[in-house]
C-alpha positions in Angstrom: 80.8 6.7 66.8 78.2 7.7 69.3 78.0 11.2 67.4 77.0 9.0 64.3 74.1 7.0 66.1 72.6 10.4 67.3 72.8 11.6 63.3 71.1 8.3 62.2 68.5 8.3 65.2 67.5 11.9 64.1 67.1 10.8 60.8 64.9 8.1 61.5 62.7 10.0 63.7 62.4 12.8 61.1 61.0 10.2 58.6 58.6 8.6 61.3 57.3 11.9 61.8 57.1 13.0 58.0 55.3 9.4 57.3 52.7 10.2 60.3 52.1 14.0 59.0 52.0 13.3 55.2 51.6 9.5 54.4 48.3 8.7 56.6 46.9 11.9 55.4 47.4 10.5 51.8 46.0 7.4 52.5 43.1 9.1 54.2 42.5 11.0 51.1 42.8 8.4 48.7 40.3 6.2 50.7 38.1 9.1 51.0 38.3 9.9 47.1 37.3 6.0 46.3 34.3 6.5 48.8 33.3 9.5 47.5 33.3 8.2 43.8 31.4 5.2 44.8 28.8 7.2 46.7 28.6 9.4 43.4 27.7 6.3 41.2 25.8 4.5 43.7 21.8 4.8 43.4 19.3 4.2 46.1 15.9 2.2 45.9 13.0 0.9 47.9 12.6 -2.4 48.2 8.9 -2.4 47.7 8.9 0.2 44.8 11.9 -0.4 42.8 10.6 2.5 40.3 12.1 4.9 42.9 15.5 5.8 42.1 17.4 8.4 43.9 21.3 9.5 44.2 21.4 9.6 47.9 20.2 7.5 50.9 16.6 8.5 52.5 13.2 7.6 52.7 10.9 6.2 50.2 8.7 9.0 49.0 5.8 6.4 49.0 6.1 4.4 51.7 8.7 5.9 53.9 10.7 2.7 54.3 14.8 3.1 54.3 16.1 3.1 50.7 18.8 0.3 50.2 21.4 0.5 47.5 20.3 -0.3 43.8 21.9 -3.3 42.2 24.1 -2.4 39.6 24.7 -4.9 36.7 28.0 -6.2 35.6 27.6 -4.2 32.3 27.0 -1.0 34.6 23.2 -0.9 33.8 20.5 0.3 36.5 18.1 -2.1 37.9 15.4 -1.1 35.2 17.6 -0.9 32.4 18.1 -3.8 30.0 20.6 -4.0 26.6 20.2 -5.2 23.3 22.6 -6.2 20.8 23.1 -4.4 17.5 22.0 -7.4 15.5 19.1 -7.7 17.6 18.0 -4.3 16.6 18.5 -4.9 13.1 16.6 -8.3 13.0 13.7 -6.9 14.8 13.9 -3.6 12.9 13.8 -1.8 16.1 14.0 2.2 15.1 14.4 5.2 17.5 13.8 8.9 17.4 14.4 11.9 19.4 11.1 13.1 20.7 9.5 15.6 18.3 7.9 18.8 19.0 6.2 21.5 16.9 9.3 23.6 17.6 11.3 26.4 16.1 14.3 24.9 14.2 16.2 27.2 12.3 13.5 29.6 12.7 10.9 27.6 11.5 7.8 25.9 12.7 7.3 22.3 11.8 3.5 20.9 11.7 2.3 17.2 11.2 -0.3 16.8 8.4 -2.2 14.7 6.1 -3.2 14.5 2.7 -6.9 14.4 1.7 -9.4 15.1 -1.1 -10.2 18.4 -2.0 -13.9 19.0 -1.0 -14.3 21.7 -3.8 -14.0 19.1 -6.4 -16.2 16.4 -5.0 -19.3 15.4 -6.9 -21.9 12.9 -6.0 -23.6 11.1 -8.8 -27.0 10.8 -8.2 -30.1 9.0 -9.8 -32.7 11.5 -11.5 -35.3 8.7 -11.1 -36.3 5.8 -9.2 -36.1 2.4 -10.2 -33.7 -0.9 -9.9 -30.6 -1.0 -10.9 -30.0 -3.7 -13.6 -26.7 -3.2 -14.4 -23.7 -1.2 -12.5 -20.5 -0.8 -14.8 -18.4 0.4 -11.9 -16.3 -2.5 -10.4 -14.7 -1.0 -7.7 -13.7 1.9 -5.5 -10.4 4.1 -7.2 -11.6 3.3 -10.5 -11.2 6.4 -12.9 -14.2 7.5 -14.8 -14.8 10.3 -17.4 -17.4 12.7 -18.4 -20.2 11.1 -20.4 -19.1 7.2 -19.8 -21.9 4.7 -18.9 -22.0 4.1 -15.2 -25.3 2.0 -14.6 -28.7 0.7 -16.4 -31.9 1.3 -14.4 -35.1 -0.1 -15.0 -37.8 2.6 -13.8 -41.5 2.2 -14.0 -41.9 5.8 -14.4 -39.9 6.2 -17.0 -41.4 3.1 -18.9 -44.9 4.8 -18.4 -43.3 8.3 -19.3 -41.9 6.8 -22.6 -45.5 5.3 -23.6 -46.8 9.0 -23.2 -44.3 10.1 -25.5 -45.1 7.7 -28.2 -49.0 8.4 -27.7 -48.6 12.5 -27.7 -46.2 12.2 -30.9 -49.7 11.2 -32.8 -51.2 14.5 -31.1 -47.9 16.6 -31.8 -50.0 19.1 -34.5 -53.4 19.3 -32.3 -52.2 19.2 -28.7 -48.5 20.6 -28.8 -48.9 21.8 -25.0 -49.4 17.8 -23.8 -46.4 16.9 -26.6 -43.9 19.4 -25.0 -45.2 18.7 -21.3 -44.2 15.1 -21.9 -41.2 15.8 -23.6 -40.0 18.4 -20.4 -40.7 15.6 -17.9 -38.2 13.2 -19.6 -35.7 16.1 -19.7 -36.4 17.0 -15.9 -35.2 13.1 -15.5 -32.1 14.1 -17.4 -32.8 12.3 -20.6 -30.8 13.9 -23.4 -32.7 15.2 -26.5 -30.9 12.4 -28.4 -32.6 9.8 -26.2 -35.8 11.3 -26.3 -35.6 11.8 -30.3 -34.7 8.4 -30.5 -37.6 6.8 -28.3 -40.0 9.0 -30.3 -38.6 8.0 -33.8 -38.4 4.3 -33.0 -41.7 3.8 -31.3 -40.2 1.8 -28.9 -40.1 2.0 -24.9 -37.0 1.5 -23.8 -36.8 -1.0 -20.5 -33.3 0.0 -18.9 -32.4 3.5 -19.0 -28.6 4.3 -19.3 -26.8 6.9 -16.4 -23.8 8.6 -17.7 -21.2 10.1 -15.6 -21.8 14.1 -15.3 -18.0 14.5 -14.5 -14.4 13.3 -14.6 -12.7 12.0 -11.8 -11.9 8.6 -9.4 -15.0 6.6 -7.8 -14.0 7.2 -4.1 -16.9 5.6 -2.7 -19.8 3.3 -4.3 -23.0 4.0 -2.4 -25.2 1.2 -4.1 -24.8 -2.0 -5.9 -26.1 -3.8 -8.7 -29.8 -5.2 -7.9 -30.6 -2.5 -5.4 -33.9 -0.3 -5.6 -33.1 3.2 -5.8 -35.2 6.5 -5.0 -35.1 9.7 -7.0 -32.2 11.9 -6.1 -30.6 8.9 -4.3 -26.6 8.9 -4.6 -25.2 6.3 -6.5 -21.3 7.2 -6.5 -19.0 9.9 -5.0 -16.4 11.0 -7.3 -13.4 12.8 -6.7 -11.2 14.8 -8.8 -7.7 14.3 -7.4 -5.9 16.8 -9.8 -5.6 18.8 -6.8 -5.4 17.7 -2.9 -5.4 19.2 0.2 -2.8 19.1 2.9 -4.6 19.6 6.2 -2.2 20.5 9.3 -3.0 20.4 13.0 -2.0 23.7 14.9 -2.0 23.7 18.6 -4.1 26.1 20.4 -1.0 28.0 21.7 0.4 28.6 18.2 -2.6 30.0 16.3 -1.7 33.6 16.1 1.6 32.4 14.6 -0.2 31.6 11.3 -1.9 33.5 8.8 -3.5 33.1 5.2 -1.0 33.3 2.3 2.3 32.2 4.2 5.0 29.9 2.2 4.9 26.4 3.7 7.5 24.0 2.5 5.8 20.4 2.3 7.7 17.3 2.6 6.4 13.8 2.2 7.7 10.6 3.8 9.7 9.8 0.4 11.6 13.1 1.0 9.9 14.8 -2.1 9.4 18.4 -1.3 6.6 20.9 -2.4 6.3 24.7 -2.0 2.7 25.8 -1.3 0.9 28.7 0.5 -1.6 28.4 3.3 -5.2 28.8 1.9 -7.4 28.4 4.4 -7.3 28.5 8.7 -10.5 26.9 10.5 -12.0 29.6 12.4 -13.5 27.0 14.6 -11.3 25.2 17.5 -11.6 21.4 17.7 -12.7 21.0 21.3 -11.4 17.4 21.5 -7.7 17.8 20.2 -7.4 21.7 21.2 -6.2 22.2 17.6 -7.3 24.0 14.7 -6.9 23.0 10.9 -4.6 24.6 8.6 -4.7 24.0 4.8 -2.9 24.1 1.7 -3.8 23.2 -1.9 -1.3 21.2 -3.8 -1.3 20.6 -7.6 -1.5 16.7 -8.2 -1.6 16.5 -11.9 0.9 13.5 -11.6 -0.9 11.8 -9.1 1.8 11.6 -6.7 -0.1 12.5 -3.3 -2.5 10.0 -2.2 -5.4 10.8 0.2 -4.1 9.4 3.8 -0.5 10.2 3.1 1.4 11.7 6.1 3.3 14.9 5.4 5.1 17.6 7.6 4.9 21.4 6.9 7.5 23.7 7.6 7.0 27.5 7.8 10.0 29.7 8.3 10.2 33.0 10.0 8.3 32.6 13.1 9.6 33.2 16.6 7.3 32.6 19.8 8.3 32.8 23.1 5.7 30.1 24.1 6.8 26.9 25.2 7.1 24.5 22.8 4.5 21.2 22.7 6.2 17.9 22.8 4.8 15.5 20.8 5.7 11.6 20.0 4.5 9.2 17.3 1.6 7.1 18.3 3.7 3.8 17.3 5.9 4.7 20.4 2.8 4.4 22.8 1.9 1.2 24.7 -1.4 2.1 26.5 -3.0 -0.6 28.9 -5.3 0.5 31.6 -4.6 3.8 32.8 -1.0 3.8 31.9 0.8 5.0 28.7 4.5 3.9 28.5 7.4 4.4 26.2 10.7 2.9 26.2 13.5 5.3 26.3 16.8 4.8 25.0 19.1 5.6 28.1 22.6 5.7 26.3 23.0 7.8 23.1 25.7 5.3 22.1 24.5 1.9 23.3 21.3 0.1 22.9 20.3 0.2 26.6 16.5 0.9 27.1 14.1 1.5 30.0 10.7 1.6 30.6 9.3 5.0 31.2 5.8 6.0 32.1 4.0 9.2 30.6 1.0 11.4 30.8 -0.5 11.8 27.1 -2.5 14.8 26.4 -4.6 14.8 23.2 -3.9 12.7 19.9 -3.7 15.0 16.8 -3.2 13.0 13.7 -0.3 10.5 14.0 1.2 11.8 17.1 0.2 12.3 20.9 0.8 15.5 22.8 3.1 14.4 26.0 1.9 16.5 29.2 4.4 14.7 31.5 7.6 12.1 31.3 9.3 13.2 28.5 11.3 16.0 27.4 12.5 17.7 24.0 15.7 15.7 23.3 14.8 12.4 24.8 15.2 9.6 22.4 12.6 6.7 22.1 11.6 3.6 20.5 9.2 4.5 17.4 9.1 1.1 15.7 9.5 -2.4 17.0 8.1 -1.5 20.4 6.2 -4.6 21.5 9.4 -6.3 20.3 11.3 -4.3 23.1 8.6 -4.6 25.7 8.8 -8.7 24.8 12.7 -8.3 25.7 11.9 -6.4 28.8 9.5 -9.1 30.1 11.9 -11.7 29.1 14.6 -10.0 31.2 12.6 -9.3 34.4 12.5 -5.7 33.6 9.6 -3.2 34.4 7.3 -3.7 31.0 3.8 -2.7 29.8 2.3 -5.7 31.5 4.6 -6.2 34.5 4.8 -2.5 36.0 7.0 -3.8 38.9 9.6 -6.2 37.1 10.2 -9.6 37.9 11.8 -12.7 35.7 9.3 -14.4 33.5 10.4 -18.1 33.3 10.8 -19.4 30.0 13.7 -22.2 30.5 16.0 -19.8 29.0 17.0 -17.2 31.5 20.6 -17.2 30.3 19.8 -15.9 27.0 18.8 -12.4 27.1 18.7 -11.2 23.2 15.8 -10.8 21.2 16.8 -13.4 18.8 15.7 -15.8 21.5 12.2 -14.2 21.9 10.7 -15.7 18.8 12.0 -19.4 19.6 11.2 -19.1 23.5 7.7 -20.1 24.2 6.6 -17.7 26.8 3.1 -17.8 28.1 3.0 -14.2 29.9 -0.3 -14.4 31.8 -1.9 -11.1 32.2 -2.8 -9.4 35.5 -3.9 -6.3 34.6 -4.3 -4.5 38.0 -5.2 -1.3 36.4 -8.1 -2.6 33.8 -10.9 -0.2 33.4 -13.8 -1.1 34.8 -16.3 -1.6 31.8 -19.7 -2.4 32.3 -21.1 -5.7 31.5 -23.2 -4.2 28.6 -20.1 -2.6 27.0 -18.0 -5.9 27.5 -21.0 -7.8 26.0 -21.0 -5.4 22.8 -17.3 -5.6 22.6 -17.5 -9.8 22.6 -19.7 -9.5 19.8 -17.1 -7.8 17.9 -14.5 -10.3 19.0 -17.0 -13.0 17.8 -17.1 -11.8 14.3 -13.2 -11.2 14.4 -12.7 -15.0 14.8 -14.9 -15.7 11.8 -12.7 -13.6 9.9 -9.6 -15.0 11.2 -10.9 -18.5 10.1 -11.6 -17.1 6.7 -8.1 -16.1 6.5 -6.9 -19.4 7.3 -8.8 -20.9 4.7 -7.4 -18.3 2.3 -11.5 -17.2 1.5 -11.1 -13.7 0.2 -14.5 -13.4 -0.8 -15.9 -14.7 2.9 -13.2 -12.2 4.5 -15.1 -9.3 3.0 -18.4 -10.6 4.3 -17.0 -10.9 7.7 -15.2 -7.9 8.0 -18.5 -6.1 7.2 -20.0 -7.7 10.2 -17.2 -6.8 12.3 -17.9 -3.1 11.2 -21.5 -3.7 11.9 -21.0 -4.7 15.4 -18.4 -1.7 16.1 -21.1 0.6 14.9 -23.6 -0.7 17.7 -20.8 -0.3 20.4 -22.2 2.5 22.7 -19.5 4.4 24.0 -22.0 6.5 26.4 -21.8 3.8 28.5 -18.3 5.4 29.6 -18.6 8.1 32.3 -14.9 8.7 32.6 -13.9 11.1 29.8 -10.2 9.6 29.5 -11.5 6.3 29.0 -14.3 7.5 26.7 -11.4 9.2 24.6 -9.6 6.0 24.4 -12.4 4.0 23.1 -13.1 6.7 20.5 -9.5 6.5 19.4 -9.3 2.6 19.4 -12.6 2.4 17.8 -11.5 4.8 15.0 -8.4 2.6 14.3 -10.4 -0.5 14.4 -12.7 1.0 11.5 -9.8 2.3 9.6 -8.2 -1.2 9.6 -11.5 -3.1 9.1 -12.4 -0.8 5.9 -8.9 -1.5 4.5 -9.8 -5.2 4.7 -13.1 -4.5 3.1 -11.7 -2.5 0.3 -9.3 -5.1 -1.2 -9.8 -8.7 -2.5 -6.1 -9.4 -2.2 -5.5 -12.0 0.4 -1.8 -10.9 0.9 -3.3 -7.1 1.7 -6.1 -8.6 3.8 -3.4 -10.4 6.0 -1.3 -7.1 6.1 -4.3 -5.2 7.6 -5.7 -7.8 9.6 -2.4 -7.3 11.5 -3.7 -3.7 12.3 -6.9 -5.0 13.4 -5.6 -7.4 15.7 -3.1 -5.1 17.4 -5.9 -2.5 18.1 -8.5 -5.2 19.2 -6.1 -7.0 21.4 -5.4 -3.5 23.1 -9.1 -2.8 23.8 -9.6 -6.3 25.1 -6.9 -5.9 27.5 -8.1 -2.5 29.0 -11.8 -3.4 28.7 -11.9 -7.2 28.9 -14.7 -9.5 27.5 -15.1 -11.9 30.5 -13.3 -14.4 28.7 -10.1 -16.1 28.5 -8.3 -14.9 25.1 -4.9 -16.2 23.7 -2.6 -13.3 22.1 -0.6 -15.4 19.8 2.5 -14.4 17.5 3.9 -15.6 14.5 7.9 -14.1 13.9 7.8 -15.1 10.2 4.4 -13.5 9.5 4.7 -9.9 7.4 7.9 -10.3 5.7 9.6 -11.7 8.8 8.3 -8.5 11.0 6.4 -10.6 12.9 2.5 -10.5 13.5 0.1 -10.9 16.2 -3.6 -12.3 16.4 -6.1 -13.2 18.8 -7.6 -16.4 19.7 -10.2 -18.2 21.7 -8.2 -21.6 21.8 -4.6 -22.1 23.2 -3.5 -24.1 19.9 -2.1 -22.1 17.3 -3.9 -21.9 13.9 -1.9 -19.2 12.0 -4.1 -16.9 9.7 -1.4 -15.5 7.9 0.1 -18.5 5.9 -2.9 -20.7 5.6 -2.2 -24.3 5.2 1.4 -23.4 4.2 2.4 -23.0 7.9 -0.9 -23.8 9.7 0.9 -24.1 12.9 3.5 -21.7 12.9 3.8 -19.4 15.9 3.3 -19.3 19.9 1.3 -18.0 22.7 2.7 -14.8 23.8 0.0 -13.7 26.4 -3.0 -15.0 28.0 -5.3 -12.1 28.5 -7.8 -13.4 31.5 
């Protein structure tokens, strides 16, 4: 019996020893693994600078304070990330794309380009004599004309007197033939035809109004005079473009110039996926010092009138290899610019609609794209359509955004709702506090304010659905834009940004001017409002401006406009929905 007790004691002692040796180590290892996993997933941030995110503890590189563990949401999102539902993405028409570059893909270089008129086929119709335009037979730009078509009727005192001389010289034809021929030649110099001269001579009657006929066939691209105008000899009347051929102009970056040569085959693709093969016809020998690019051109056959000047196209040239670093570019629609900050929204998860704001440094603007110097890499996915909507969602969720660089919740009374579906119904007045606003001179702000004053009159005309007055007021907007003195800026970056804004403002304003349809005028007014809002945010006009928004405008895509009053008066629907909308931002 004693023997069995000894055996049992030895067995228990062995089990105890085994547990001490292996069990404790296993527990320690398991605990260690859990800690290690937690440490790997834990990010560290600064309480004063939440934009700092590091994978391990340490000091803040900005202020030197100890980093603290960053909060991670229940969904596993980092502090500056936010999530949208797929339904919200669809409703707001939010689109993303991979960061573009002029890179070698399948041994081919992609270039961004634009369709423009063939300058070699452009003609200016001039007047060969001075006078007053009694009747102008061209109603609008874009009108097609044919050679020999009556363009205008002009009253000319000079021609009136010359006709009287011809009638008098006719009776002296036999005795003073030199005088007679000199009078006829004078009329020929003024481009009167033999038929017209003979008709005057035969009838013996002076024509008060002399017709002007088209010398070429084509499309009127610009009207340079109006009915009732007084004109001088040689003064241009119309610009006529022959669109049977057009140019496709592409921008080539400085570090790519040596890769291209005249005669290379280029495949051109439009946004509607139409493809056309062409040949590189011209490479500009002069570098554009502003964009650091040269222009590459291809001539396209356009007898079916498919290509319209202003259309964006992509060119692809195969068989090019280069060891040079690729140029990173992004669409201008992806960029939000305020003060000296340029930001985009990065899709942080390839499979989920999770976003975060990313500060970037931009280079030159080339066509519809910006060169990115810092902040993005090839392969990053960013928002390229609906950027303002995503920014509004970030503001509502208290995340870092264009107008709120440090984050922080915007109180709306609906904090529990974080989807875009609630943005349009929530009355969210975001008071702008742009710490990085550009210091513009008072003279510049006064000039910009004059533009804003005419913009408000344009808005009122749209409210009244007065298309004719819209065209009158937008001309005044353009006139005041042309008076803004960009020399008031000393900083090159600020100067370039205003030049870019001014160009877009003029494009939008001219688009309004070139149509009489109120629906099209409102569509282009949306673009004008976006660029003017950016200008006022950046430069200021020493006045409070209300940035208002209607979610139903532009076929439910939503549209912004500016107002001097907090009260909403919607310019996109007139009397039908006069008060539809809300204040989204107050620009102080």
